[in-house]
Every structure is written in C-alpha cells, then in structure tokens.
C-alpha positions as CSV (number, residue, x, y, z in Angstrom):
1,M,-31.2,21.4,58.7
2,T,-33.8,19.8,56.5
3,G,-34.6,22.6,54.0
4,P,-32.7,25.3,52.0
5,L,-32.1,28.6,53.5
6,E,-34.2,31.5,52.4
7,W,-32.7,33.2,49.4
8,T,-32.3,36.8,48.8
9,R,-32.4,37.7,45.9
10,R,-9.9,32.2,25.7
11,R,-10.5,33.0,23.8
12,F,-12.0,29.7,22.8
13,L,-11.0,27.7,19.8
14,G,-12.6,29.2,16.7
15,N,-13.7,25.9,15.3
16,G,-14.8,24.7,18.8
17,A,-17.3,27.5,19.1
18,A,-18.7,26.6,15.7
19,A,-18.9,22.9,16.4
20,G,-20.4,23.2,19.8
21,A,-23.8,24.5,20.5
22,A,-23.7,28.2,21.4
23,L,-26.0,30.4,23.5
24,G,-25.3,33.4,21.5
25,L,-25.9,35.8,24.4
26,G,-23.9,38.5,26.2
27,L,-23.2,36.7,29.4
28,Q,-23.1,38.5,32.6
29,G,-22.0,37.3,36.0
30,S,-22.8,38.3,39.5
31,R,-20.4,41.1,39.4
32,G,-22.3,42.5,36.3
33,W,-19.9,41.7,33.5
34,A,-21.4,42.5,30.1
35,Q,-18.4,42.5,27.9
36,G,-15.7,40.9,30.0
37,S,-12.0,40.3,29.2
38,A,-9.3,37.8,30.3
39,N,-8.2,40.3,33.0
40,D,-11.6,40.0,34.8
41,K,-11.0,38.1,38.1
42,V,-13.5,35.4,38.6
43,V,-13.9,34.0,42.2
44,V,-15.2,30.5,42.5
45,A,-16.2,28.0,45.2
46,V,-15.9,24.3,44.7
47,M,-18.5,21.9,46.2
48,G,-17.4,18.3,46.8
49,V,-13.5,18.1,47.0
50,R,-12.7,14.4,47.6
51,S,-11.7,13.5,44.2
52,R,-13.1,15.1,41.0
53,G,-13.8,18.4,42.7
54,L,-10.2,18.4,44.2
55,G,-8.9,18.2,40.6
56,M,-11.2,21.0,39.5
57,A,-10.2,23.1,42.4
58,H,-6.5,22.7,41.3
59,E,-7.4,23.6,37.7
60,F,-9.1,26.8,38.6
61,A,-6.6,27.8,41.3
62,K,-3.6,27.6,38.9
63,L,-5.1,30.1,36.4
64,Q,-4.3,33.8,36.5
65,N,-7.1,36.1,37.5
66,T,-9.0,33.2,39.1
67,E,-9.4,32.6,42.7
68,V,-10.7,29.6,44.6
69,K,-12.2,31.5,47.7
70,T,-14.0,28.5,49.3
71,V,-13.9,24.7,49.2
72,C,-17.0,23.1,50.4
73,D,-17.7,19.4,51.6
74,V,-19.9,17.7,54.1
75,D,-17.0,15.4,55.0
76,S,-14.4,17.3,56.8
77,T,-11.6,14.9,56.1
78,Y,-11.2,16.2,52.6
79,L,-11.1,19.9,53.4
80,A,-7.5,20.2,54.7
81,K,-6.1,18.4,51.6
82,A,-8.2,20.6,49.3
83,Q,-6.8,23.7,51.1
84,D,-3.2,22.5,50.6
85,V,-3.7,21.8,47.0
86,V,-5.4,25.0,46.2
87,A,-2.8,26.9,48.3
88,A,0.1,25.5,46.4
89,A,-1.5,26.5,43.2
90,Q,-2.7,30.1,44.0
91,G,-0.4,31.0,46.8
92,F,-3.0,31.1,49.6
93,A,-5.5,28.8,51.2
94,P,-9.2,28.9,50.5
95,A,-11.8,29.1,53.3
96,T,-13.7,26.0,54.1
97,E,-17.4,25.4,54.5
98,A,-19.7,22.3,55.0
99,D,-23.0,24.0,53.9
100,V,-23.1,25.1,50.2
101,R,-26.1,27.4,51.0
102,R,-23.7,29.5,53.0
103,V,-21.2,29.6,50.2
104,L,-24.0,30.9,47.9
105,E,-24.8,33.7,50.2
106,D,-21.3,35.0,49.7
107,P,-21.5,38.1,47.4
108,D,-17.8,37.7,46.4
109,V,-18.3,34.3,44.9
110,D,-19.0,34.5,41.1
111,A,-19.2,30.9,40.3
112,L,-19.9,27.6,41.8
113,V,-18.2,24.3,40.7
114,V,-20.4,21.3,41.5
115,A,-18.7,17.9,41.9
116,A,-21.1,16.6,44.7
117,P,-23.0,13.4,44.4
118,D,-25.5,13.2,41.5
119,H,-28.6,13.8,43.5
120,W,-27.3,17.2,44.4
121,H,-26.4,18.4,40.9
122,A,-29.6,19.9,39.7
123,P,-31.0,21.2,43.0
124,V,-27.9,23.1,43.9
125,T,-27.5,24.5,40.4
126,L,-31.0,25.9,40.7
127,M,-30.0,27.4,44.1
128,A,-26.9,28.9,42.4
129,L,-28.9,30.4,39.5
130,A,-31.3,32.0,42.0
131,A,-28.3,33.5,43.8
132,G,-26.9,34.9,40.6
133,K,-24.0,32.6,40.4
134,H,-22.4,30.8,37.3
135,V,-22.1,27.1,37.5
136,Y,-19.5,24.6,36.2
137,L,-21.6,21.5,36.7
138,E,-20.0,18.1,36.5
139,K,-21.8,15.4,34.5
140,P,-24.5,14.2,34.8
141,C,-26.2,17.5,35.0
142,S,-29.4,15.9,36.5
143,H,-30.4,12.8,38.6
144,N,-33.5,12.4,36.5
145,P,-35.1,13.7,33.4
146,R,-37.4,16.2,35.0
147,E,-34.4,17.9,36.8
148,G,-32.8,18.4,33.4
149,E,-35.9,20.0,32.1
150,L,-35.9,22.4,35.1
151,L,-32.2,23.2,34.4
152,V,-33.1,24.2,30.8
153,E,-36.0,26.2,32.0
154,A,-33.9,28.0,34.6
155,Q,-31.2,28.8,32.2
156,R,-33.8,30.4,30.0
157,R,-34.9,32.5,32.9
158,H,-31.4,33.5,33.7
159,P,-29.7,34.0,30.4
160,R,-26.9,36.0,31.7
161,V,-25.6,33.3,34.1
162,V,-23.6,30.6,32.6
163,V,-24.3,26.9,33.2
164,H,-21.6,24.9,31.7
165,M,-21.7,21.0,32.0
166,G,-18.5,19.0,32.5
167,N,-18.7,17.0,29.2
168,Q,-15.0,18.0,28.7
169,R,-14.7,16.6,25.2
170,R,-16.8,19.6,24.0
171,S,-13.6,21.7,24.5
172,W,-10.9,19.2,23.7
173,P,-9.3,20.5,20.5
174,G,-8.7,17.0,18.9
175,V,-12.4,16.1,19.4
176,V,-13.6,19.6,18.1
177,R,-11.4,19.1,15.0
178,C,-12.9,15.6,14.5
179,I,-16.4,17.0,14.6
180,R,-15.6,19.8,12.3
181,R,-14.0,17.3,9.8
182,L,-17.1,15.1,10.0
183,R,-19.2,18.1,9.2
184,E,-17.0,18.8,6.2
185,G,-17.6,15.3,4.9
186,M,-14.5,13.4,5.8
187,I,-16.4,10.1,5.8
188,G,-19.4,11.1,3.8
189,R,-22.7,11.1,5.4
190,V,-22.5,10.1,9.0
191,Y,-25.4,7.6,10.1
192,F,-24.2,5.3,12.9
193,A,-21.9,5.4,15.9
194,K,-21.1,3.0,18.8
195,G,-19.4,3.9,22.0
196,W,-18.1,1.8,24.9
197,Y,-16.7,1.9,28.5
198,A,-15.0,-1.0,30.2
199,N,-13.7,-1.1,33.9
200,N,-13.0,-3.9,36.5
201,R,-14.9,-2.6,39.5
202,G,-15.1,-4.8,42.5
203,S,-18.2,-5.9,44.6
204,I,-19.7,-3.4,47.0
205,G,-21.0,-6.1,49.2
206,R,-24.0,-6.0,51.4
207,G,-24.0,-2.9,53.5
208,Q,-25.1,-2.7,57.1
209,A,-26.6,0.0,59.1
210,A,-23.8,1.8,60.9
211,A,-23.1,4.9,63.1
212,V,-22.5,8.0,61.0
213,P,-18.7,8.9,61.1
214,E,-18.0,12.0,63.2
215,H,-16.4,13.7,60.2
216,L,-19.5,13.3,58.0
217,D,-22.7,15.5,58.1
218,W,-25.1,12.7,56.9
219,E,-28.0,15.0,57.1
220,L,-26.5,17.5,54.8
221,W,-24.9,14.9,52.6
222,Q,-28.4,13.6,51.7
223,G,-29.6,17.0,51.1
224,P,-32.5,16.9,48.4
225,A,-32.8,13.1,48.7
226,P,-35.4,11.4,51.0
227,R,-33.9,10.4,54.3
228,T,-32.5,7.0,55.1
229,T,-30.3,5.2,57.6
230,Y,-26.5,5.5,57.1
231,R,-25.0,2.3,55.7
232,D,-21.3,1.4,55.6
233,N,-21.1,0.8,51.8
234,V,-22.3,4.1,50.5
235,H,-19.9,6.9,51.3
236,P,-17.6,8.1,49.8
237,Y,-18.0,6.5,46.3
238,N,-20.6,3.7,46.0
239,W,-23.5,6.0,46.2
240,H,-23.0,6.0,42.4
241,W,-24.8,2.5,42.4
242,F,-27.9,3.4,44.5
243,E,-30.9,4.8,42.8
244,R,-31.6,7.2,45.7
245,W,-28.4,9.2,45.0
246,G,-26.7,7.8,41.9
247,T,-27.5,7.2,38.4
248,G,-25.4,4.0,37.3
249,E,-22.5,3.6,34.8
250,A,-24.6,5.0,31.9
251,L,-24.3,8.3,33.4
252,N,-21.3,8.1,35.4
253,N,-19.1,7.3,32.4
254,G,-21.4,6.7,29.4
255,T,-22.4,10.3,29.3
256,H,-19.0,11.2,27.6
257,E,-19.1,8.7,24.8
258,I,-22.9,9.2,24.3
259,D,-22.4,13.1,24.2
260,V,-19.6,12.6,21.5
261,M,-21.8,10.2,19.5
262,R,-24.9,12.5,19.6
263,W,-22.7,15.4,18.7
264,A,-21.1,13.5,15.7
265,L,-24.4,12.5,14.4
266,G,-25.9,15.9,14.6
267,A,-28.8,14.4,16.6
268,D,-31.1,15.9,19.2
269,Y,-33.7,13.9,21.0
270,P,-34.4,10.1,20.1
271,T,-37.5,8.5,18.6
272,R,-36.7,5.1,20.2
273,V,-34.6,3.7,22.9
274,T,-33.9,0.1,24.1
275,A,-31.4,-1.3,26.7
276,S,-30.5,-4.7,27.9
277,G,-28.2,-5.9,30.7
278,G,-28.2,-6.5,34.4
279,R,-26.1,-6.9,37.5
280,Y,-24.3,-9.9,36.2
281,H,-20.9,-10.1,37.8
282,F,-21.6,-9.9,41.6
283,D,-24.5,-10.5,43.9
284,D,-24.5,-7.3,46.0
285,D,-26.3,-4.1,46.7
286,W,-25.5,-2.6,43.3
287,E,-28.9,-1.3,41.9
288,F,-27.9,-0.6,38.3
289,P,-26.6,-2.8,35.5
290,D,-22.9,-3.6,35.5
291,T,-23.4,-4.7,31.9
292,M,-25.6,-2.7,29.5
293,V,-26.1,-2.4,25.8
294,A,-28.2,0.7,25.0
295,S,-29.4,1.6,21.5
296,F,-30.9,5.0,20.4
297,E,-32.6,5.8,17.0
298,F,-33.2,9.4,15.8
299,E,-35.1,11.0,13.0
300,G,-33.3,11.1,9.7
301,G,-31.9,7.7,9.6
302,L,-29.5,8.0,12.5
303,A,-28.7,5.6,15.3
304,C,-26.0,4.8,17.9
305,T,-25.2,2.2,20.6
306,W,-23.4,2.2,23.9
307,E,-21.8,-0.8,25.6
308,G,-21.0,-0.5,29.3
309,R,-19.0,-3.3,31.2
310,S,-18.3,-2.0,34.7
311,C,-16.7,-5.3,35.8
312,N,-14.8,-6.6,32.8
313,N,-12.2,-4.3,31.3
314,T,-11.4,-6.1,28.1
315,P,-10.8,-3.4,25.5
316,V,-12.6,-2.8,22.3
317,E,-10.5,-1.8,19.3
318,G,-7.6,-1.7,21.8
319,W,-9.2,0.9,24.1
320,G,-11.1,0.8,27.4
321,R,-13.4,3.5,26.1
322,G,-14.0,5.2,22.8
323,V,-16.4,5.9,19.9
324,M,-16.5,4.5,16.4
325,I,-18.4,6.7,13.9
326,H,-19.5,5.3,10.6
327,G,-20.4,7.1,7.5
328,T,-21.2,6.4,3.7
329,E,-17.5,6.8,2.8
330,G,-15.4,5.8,5.8
331,T,-15.1,5.3,9.5
332,V,-13.6,7.3,12.4
333,L,-12.2,5.9,15.7
334,Q,-12.2,8.6,18.2
335,V,-10.4,8.1,21.5
336,G,-9.1,10.5,24.0
337,N,-8.2,13.7,22.3
338,G,-7.4,12.2,19.0
339,Y,-8.9,10.2,16.1
340,T,-8.2,8.0,13.1
341,A,-10.3,8.0,9.9
342,W,-10.1,5.5,7.2
343,A,-12.0,4.8,3.9
344,N,-14.6,2.2,3.1
345,D,-12.4,0.7,0.4
346,Q,-11.0,-2.7,0.3
347,E,-7.6,-1.4,1.6
348,Q,-9.3,0.7,4.4
349,T,-7.0,3.6,3.2
350,L,-6.0,6.0,5.9
351,I,-7.8,9.4,5.4
352,E,-6.5,11.3,8.4
353,Q,-4.9,10.6,11.8
354,V,-4.8,13.2,14.6
355,G,-3.0,12.5,17.9
356,E,-2.9,14.7,21.1
357,E,0.4,16.3,19.8
358,D,-1.2,17.3,16.6
359,A,-4.2,18.9,18.5
360,G,-1.9,21.2,20.5
361,I,-2.3,20.1,24.1
362,A,1.1,18.4,24.5
363,D,2.9,21.4,22.9
364,P,4.3,23.7,25.7
365,T,4.5,26.7,23.1
366,N,0.8,26.3,22.3
367,T,-0.8,29.8,22.6
368,M,-4.3,28.6,22.7
369,S,-4.0,27.9,26.4
370,P,-1.4,28.3,29.1
371,N,-3.0,25.1,30.7
372,A,-1.4,21.9,29.7
373,S,-4.3,19.6,30.9
374,L,-7.4,18.7,28.9
375,D,-9.6,19.5,32.0
376,G,-8.0,22.9,32.1
377,V,-9.2,23.6,28.5
378,H,-12.8,23.0,29.4
379,V,-12.3,25.2,32.6
380,E,-11.0,27.9,30.3
381,S,-14.0,27.6,27.9
382,F,-16.2,28.2,31.0
383,L,-14.2,31.2,32.2
384,A,-14.4,32.7,28.7
385,A,-18.0,32.4,28.8
386,V,-18.2,33.9,32.2
387,R,-16.2,36.8,31.1
388,G,-18.4,37.4,28.2
389,G,-15.8,36.7,25.5
390,A,-17.3,33.6,24.0
391,A,-20.3,31.3,24.2
392,T,-19.9,28.1,26.3
393,P,-19.3,25.0,24.0
394,S,-21.2,23.0,26.6
395,P,-24.5,24.9,27.4
396,I,-27.0,23.1,29.6
397,D,-29.6,22.5,27.0
398,E,-27.1,20.5,25.0
399,G,-25.8,18.8,28.1
400,H,-29.4,17.8,29.0
401,K,-30.0,16.2,25.6
402,S,-27.0,13.8,26.2
403,V,-27.8,13.1,29.8
404,L,-31.3,12.4,28.9
405,L,-30.2,9.6,26.5
406,C,-28.3,7.9,29.4
407,Q,-31.5,8.4,31.7
408,L,-33.8,6.9,29.1
409,A,-31.4,3.9,28.8
410,N,-31.8,3.3,32.5
411,I,-35.6,3.6,32.2
412,A,-35.8,1.3,29.2
413,W,-33.7,-1.2,31.2
414,K,-35.8,-0.9,34.3
415,T,-39.1,-1.3,32.5
416,G,-37.7,-4.1,30.3
417,R,-39.1,-2.8,27.0
418,A,-38.4,-0.4,24.1
419,L,-39.4,3.3,24.6
420,R,-41.0,5.3,21.9
421,T,-40.0,9.0,22.5
422,D,-41.0,12.4,21.3
423,P,-38.2,13.7,19.0
424,A,-39.0,17.2,20.0
425,S,-38.6,16.7,23.8
426,G,-37.3,13.1,24.5
427,R,-40.4,12.4,26.6
428,V,-41.7,8.8,26.5
429,L,-44.9,8.3,24.6
430,G,-47.7,5.9,25.6
431,D,-46.0,4.4,28.5
432,D,-47.2,5.6,31.9
433,E,-44.9,3.3,33.9
434,A,-41.9,4.7,32.1
435,M,-43.0,8.2,32.6
436,S,-43.6,7.6,36.2
437,L,-39.7,7.3,36.4
438,W,-39.3,10.7,34.8
439,G,-38.9,12.4,38.2
440,R,-38.3,11.6,41.8
441,E,-39.4,12.2,45.4
442,Y,-37.6,14.8,47.5
443,E,-37.0,15.4,51.1
444,P,-39.7,17.9,52.2
445,G,-38.4,21.4,51.9
446,W,-35.7,20.5,49.3
447,E,-37.9,20.3,46.2
448,P,-36.0,22.0,43.3
449,V,-37.5,25.3,42.2
450,V,-37.0,27.4,39.0
C-alpha cells in the first residue's frame, strides 16, 4: 500500500498543572467523555514495540482501568514479545497488527501511543486525530518544523482530543517542584541555562543495498517518507541518523534538556539560533552531527545552550546528561528527577537539595501514583487528561516549541550560519535557504493533512 486508507469519519500534581502549560479545556475522547473519572476505562493501541514502545505498552497495561488492546509493528519479530509483556501485566494478550491504519479504524481504541520512527510521528498523529483518537506521542513530535505547525493547528481543530508529547520531565514531580521554586525566586531572576547529553555510540559503517528481511514490511515502514532501497544499516535503530527518517541527536535526546531549559527560562520562540559541530568521531553514513553546540537567544534577555556528544561520554558536572540554570542570586543543577540549588556567594551556600526520594517517586506509600516509575507518572498525566480530570502538562503546542528549537539547531548547523527568527512563531527571517528546510517531500498519497 502506498497511501492512507480512506477515513470515516490523577489526579495530577497540583503544582505540576500550574507549572506546565494547560489547555484549559473539557477534554473528550472517542467514547464521548466530557467529565471523566479514574474509573473510566481507556483502551489503547501502541505503535512501534521494539524498545521504547514496548516499555510504554507495559506502563499502560499495568494500570487499572486501562487496556492495551493492540500492539502494532511493521516488523513481526517484535510482536510476540510485546504480547507476552502486556499479557503478564494485564492478564491477557493484546491483538497484533502491522498496519496502524487498521488500528485507527477500530472503534474500541480510544488512544494511540506512537513510538514509531520519527518520520511517522506527525503524519500518524494527524490520522489519529481525524479518527477521533487521543495520542500519546513520543518525542520528537515532528520530523520537521512544518509538521509541528500542522499538529498545533490540528489540535486547535480537535480540542476535545488530547495530544500529549513524551517529554516526560513535564510530569516528574522533582522537576515540577524545581520549576515551581524557580518561579518563586529561589535563585532570583533566571536568565541563562545550559544542557548537555553524552554517549559513546559506535560507528554505523557504510550500508549496502540488501534484500528486505521477510519479517519486515519495508513499504509500510517507510510510510510517509519517499521510497528508497533497503540498506543493511538502517533498521531497527540507525534510522535516527539519516535525514530521510530521523532527526539526529538534538531531537533524539536533546529534546529533553532543551525542553527543561525553555521551561525554566519561561521562554517561547527564539530570536536567534546558532549551531556548530559535525560528524567528527567516525567516517560513515551518519548524516547529523555527533558533536554539536547549539545556542538559543530569546526576548527579555534570556538564553540557553545545549552540548551534544554522541560518541564521547565524558560527564559534565559528574553527569552524562543534565541542565544548569543560572539566576541573579544562585544556580540550580537539575539532573534526573532531582535538583540542587546554591547561592552566588563566596561559599556557594546550599539553598535546597531535592532527590528522588524527596520527590515521592521512590516511596511505596506515595498516594500520588500507584506507579513506581517516572514514565508511569507521565502516562498517568495523559490518562488524567483523557478522562477529563486535568489538563495535560505536555500539550502539543508546548511540545512543538521545544522540538522546534532542536530543529532550528539542525537547520543552523546545516546552513552554517546564525538564524534570525520570529519570536512570535520561530520562523526563520530573511533566509530562503533555511526556510527551504522547514518542511519535506512525502511519498505521493501520504502527505499529512489537517
């Protein structure tokens, strides 16, 4: 098939809802919830179950009044394991399906969890919205900036359907508390942040054209992307490093730290973006930087930087990933679900230190959530929004702003120059070449539609 099928038509942490951006709507799912409760059963399907999606399927399956009805993957080798994992959690096995379009035709499915490759994220979310399904959308929400704009527009047209991005820190209680304390002036006026991510990824080599494995539907795997010959170094993970399907490390991992920094600064769209770096460590098919430093400036005297090192895992401040937030009276180191704040005095006096135990996640008696994992907290935030009891802390318009910063970093790197951007939209000003990278070409018949 080369085109889409024809469509017919926690109670969340109190301070988290305040700190996160809220839609402020009475949300309604495909079953017509207007004012839902925790007793409303939510039936989900999970798309892409090799790794991340497998974990998400488990998180949903182990919650009460939540059912994973279908697991979907174009590679049949992952379906049996997903069935076993879900069955162990919920007591019965889900159905399996290769084609997500069939899943979206199922009237029993209330929500779709999207953990497929990046080039699928926005197009399938738009399909799901048209079918009346809520969406838990793993980051990044889009492959390119235009897709992000389409998602925001679609959410406005379908205000009763929840689109919740997987920037999980928006629900982590320690991070939520950190942002609240920053808003309260814990370190004075916040003006600068720096984030980082370090790993030791190996070379992906030089791929060769190869026969498509029998267990893989390569046609459906490509979906919205223009067609190309199967190569032996793309599936199942290295697609991340190819522009046709992936978005590079800035979006693969940088999204998380960049989202926290933007949140901490209280910033929206930037005014200027620069990026430097390259594929320095290996000489192979990788099409994005393995080393990047990106800088973002915002109105109001705010700025942040992100350093990504895909192939050198030397830590910063003792951590492989994290965020430093600087203010007029102090600094915060935010790592994982905790943070440490100290003053700008000579002694660097400790202001406050919050670990995961203090934030409540490691406490088995915690009544905020029956789910011990941090992923589970974000899942419950999504379910609360679907049931109508709370606004999502991770609405798609906020997710798009953070993802767009990462995309602008890639564009700045690719063009080799600083980008001047509109603080009202993030669009690049006075640079036709940069704006030519705002969208992409699609396989005919797969163009995303709002």
